[in-house]
C-alpha positions in Angstrom: -13.0 12.6 40.7 -14.8 15.5 39.2 -11.8 16.1 36.8 -11.8 12.4 35.8 -15.5 12.5 35.1 -15.1 15.6 33.1 -12.5 14.0 30.9 -14.8 11.0 30.4 -17.7 13.2 29.5 -15.6 15.1 26.9 -14.6 11.8 25.4 -18.2 10.7 25.2 -19.3 14.0 23.5 -16.6 13.6 20.9 -17.1 9.9 20.3 -20.0 10.1 17.8 -18.0 12.4 15.5 -15.0 10.0 15.7 -17.3 7.1 15.1 -18.8 8.8 12.1 -15.3 9.3 10.6 -14.5 5.6 11.3 -17.8 4.3 10.0 -16.5 3.7 6.5 -13.3 2.1 7.7 -14.8 -1.3 8.5 -16.2 -1.8 12.0 -16.7 -5.2 13.5 -19.4 -6.6 11.3 -20.2 -10.1 12.6 -23.9 -11.0 12.7 -25.3 -7.8 11.2 -28.7 -9.3 10.9 -29.2 -8.9 14.6 -27.9 -5.3 14.8 -29.9 -2.4 13.3 -30.6 1.3 13.8 -28.1 3.4 15.7 -25.7 0.6 16.2 -25.6 -0.6 12.6 -22.3 -2.0 11.5 -20.9 -3.1 14.9 -21.8 -5.9 17.2 -20.4 -5.8 20.7 -21.3 -9.4 21.5 -18.3 -11.6 22.3 -15.2 -12.1 24.5 -12.6 -9.3 24.8 -9.3 -8.7 26.3 -7.6 -5.3 26.9 -5.0 -3.2 28.7 -5.6 0.1 30.5 -3.0 2.7 31.5 -3.5 6.1 33.2 -3.2 8.0 36.5 -4.7 7.5 39.9 -5.2 9.6 43.0 -5.3 7.8 46.3 -6.7 9.8 49.2 -6.4 8.4 52.8 -8.1 10.4 55.4 -7.2 11.2 59.0 -7.9 8.5 61.5 -7.7 7.5 65.2 -5.4 4.7 66.3 -3.5 3.1 69.0 0.2 2.6 69.6 1.4 -0.5 71.5 4.8 0.0 72.9 6.8 -2.5 75.0 6.3 -2.0 78.7 3.6 0.6 78.3 -0.2 0.8 77.7 -1.7 1.5 74.3 -2.2 5.2 73.7 -4.4 7.1 71.1 -3.0 9.3 68.3 -4.3 11.0 65.2 -2.8 10.5 61.8 -3.2 12.0 58.3 -1.9 10.9 54.9 -1.9 13.3 52.0 -3.3 12.3 48.6 -0.8 10.5 46.4 -0.7 10.7 42.6 0.4 7.6 40.8 0.6 5.8 37.5 -1.8 2.9 37.0 -1.9 -0.2 34.7 -4.6 -2.8 34.4 -5.2 -6.0 32.4 -8.8 -6.8 31.7 -10.8 -9.8 30.4 -14.6 -9.6 29.7 -17.6 -10.7 27.8 -20.5 -8.6 26.4 -23.9 -9.4 24.9 -25.8 -7.0 22.6 -29.6 -7.6 22.5 -31.0 -8.4 19.0 -32.3 -5.3 17.2 -31.3 -3.1 20.1 -28.5 -0.8 21.1 -28.5 -2.2 24.6 -25.3 -4.0 25.7 -24.7 -5.8 29.0 -21.5 -7.5 30.1 -19.1 -8.6 32.9 -15.4 -8.2 33.3 -12.6 -8.8 35.7 -9.2 -7.1 35.9 -5.9 -7.1 37.7 -4.2 -3.7 38.4 -0.9 -2.3 39.6 -0.1 1.2 40.7 3.0 3.1 41.7 1.2 4.8 44.6 -0.7 3.7 47.7 -3.0 1.3 45.9 -0.2 -1.1 44.9 -2.2 -4.1 43.7 -6.0 -4.4 42.9 -8.3 -7.2 41.8 -11.9 -6.6 40.7 -15.0 -8.1 39.3 -17.6 -5.9 37.6 -20.8 -5.8 35.5 -21.5 -3.1 33.0 -24.5 -1.9 30.9 -24.4 0.6 28.0 -25.8 1.9 24.7 -24.2 1.4 21.3 -24.2 4.3 18.8 -22.3 4.0 15.5 -18.9 2.5 16.4 -19.1 3.7 20.0 -20.3 2.1 23.2 -21.2 4.3 26.2 -21.4 2.4 29.5 -21.5 2.6 33.2 -20.3 -0.2 35.5 -19.9 -1.2 39.1 -18.4 -4.1 41.1 -16.2 -5.3 43.9 -12.5 -4.6 44.3 -9.9 -6.1 46.7 -6.9 -3.8 47.1 -3.5 -3.9 48.8 -2.6 -0.5 50.2 0.7 0.7 51.5 0.9 4.4 52.5 3.0 6.6 54.6 1.4 8.0 57.7 2.4 11.3 59.4 1.5 12.7 62.7 -1.3 15.3 62.3 0.2 17.5 64.9 3.9 17.5 64.1 3.9 16.4 60.4 6.6 13.9 61.1 6.6 10.4 59.5 5.3 7.7 61.8 5.4 4.6 59.7 4.2 2.9 56.5 0.8 1.5 57.1 -0.5 -1.6 55.2 -4.1 -2.8 54.6 -6.1 -5.1 52.4 -9.5 -3.4 52.3 -12.6 -4.3 50.3 -13.9 -1.6 48.0 -17.0 -0.6 46.0 -15.8 0.3 42.5 -17.8 2.2 39.9 -17.4 4.5 36.9 -18.3 5.4 33.4 -16.6 5.0 30.0 -16.7 4.9 26.3 -15.2 2.3 23.9 -14.8 2.9 20.1 -14.6 -0.1 17.7 -11.9 -0.2 15.1 -12.6 -3.5 13.5 -11.8 -6.2 16.0 -9.7 -3.7 18.0 -11.2 -1.0 20.3 -10.0 2.1 22.1 -11.6 3.9 25.0 -11.6 6.2 28.0 -12.7 5.4 31.5 -13.1 7.2 34.8 -13.5 5.2 38.0 -13.5 5.3 41.7 -12.8 2.7 44.3 -14.4 3.6 47.7 -12.7 1.7 50.6 -15.1 3.0 53.3 -13.6 2.6 56.8 -10.8 0.1 57.2 -8.0 -0.8 59.6 -4.3 -0.3 58.7 -1.3 -1.7 60.5 2.4 -0.8 60.7 5.4 -1.0 62.8 8.5 1.1 63.4 11.5 0.4 65.6 9.6 -2.3 67.5 6.5 -0.2 68.0 3.2 -1.4 66.6 0.6 1.0 65.1 -3.0 0.3 64.4 -5.2 3.0 62.6 -8.9 3.1 61.7 -9.2 5.3 58.7 -11.0 5.6 55.3 -10.1 6.4 51.7 -10.8 6.4 48.0 -8.8 5.8 44.8 -9.8 7.8 41.7 -8.5 6.8 38.3 -8.5 8.1 34.7 -7.6 5.4 32.1 -7.1 4.9 28.4 -8.1 1.5 27.0 -6.7 -0.6 24.1 -8.3 -4.0 23.5 -9.2 -6.7 21.1 -12.7 -8.3 20.7 -12.9 -11.8 19.5 
């Protein structure tokens, strides 16, 4: 997560210079009468749609569980699943409002995501707040995410594969980002984390059922391309 935040901070530090270069190329100029000062030339008010691509790192911790075998009593075991690097894609729809004569922007958005790793499918709803400067919008956000996880679990003592565990945990998702307006289009960078807390995963192998109480997070670094109406 620290690396992802570092990339986002670097993007934020360089955004004003980029915005200055783009300032003469025609930002989004609707309703300039209500936008002054540091955000002159761009209004972030309106609907938007975008796509995000990047990388994710899902970390599932060790946990305690039970194994229910035919003709035997449940027994305890310990499991561990290594972090898994994956590619991530998201589709996002949102709406923002920029206060009159102010750089303050608030908004809400929802997205659907797909990953090649443990976090296969995600749905989320979020709110964000930020400050506009030139053609750039710096923001932080938070919200709720529902995820479908499917990860391989190995025995912590032997290292052998036990089974593929599946779960549908709720997550707190939060992060920071920067968007840069290029007319109606915008590009951006985002770093985010989904924190699953403690959840129960289930799996089976050769007629044996496994139940594990564990915890995990999913860290993502994303590049955005979108269109603002």
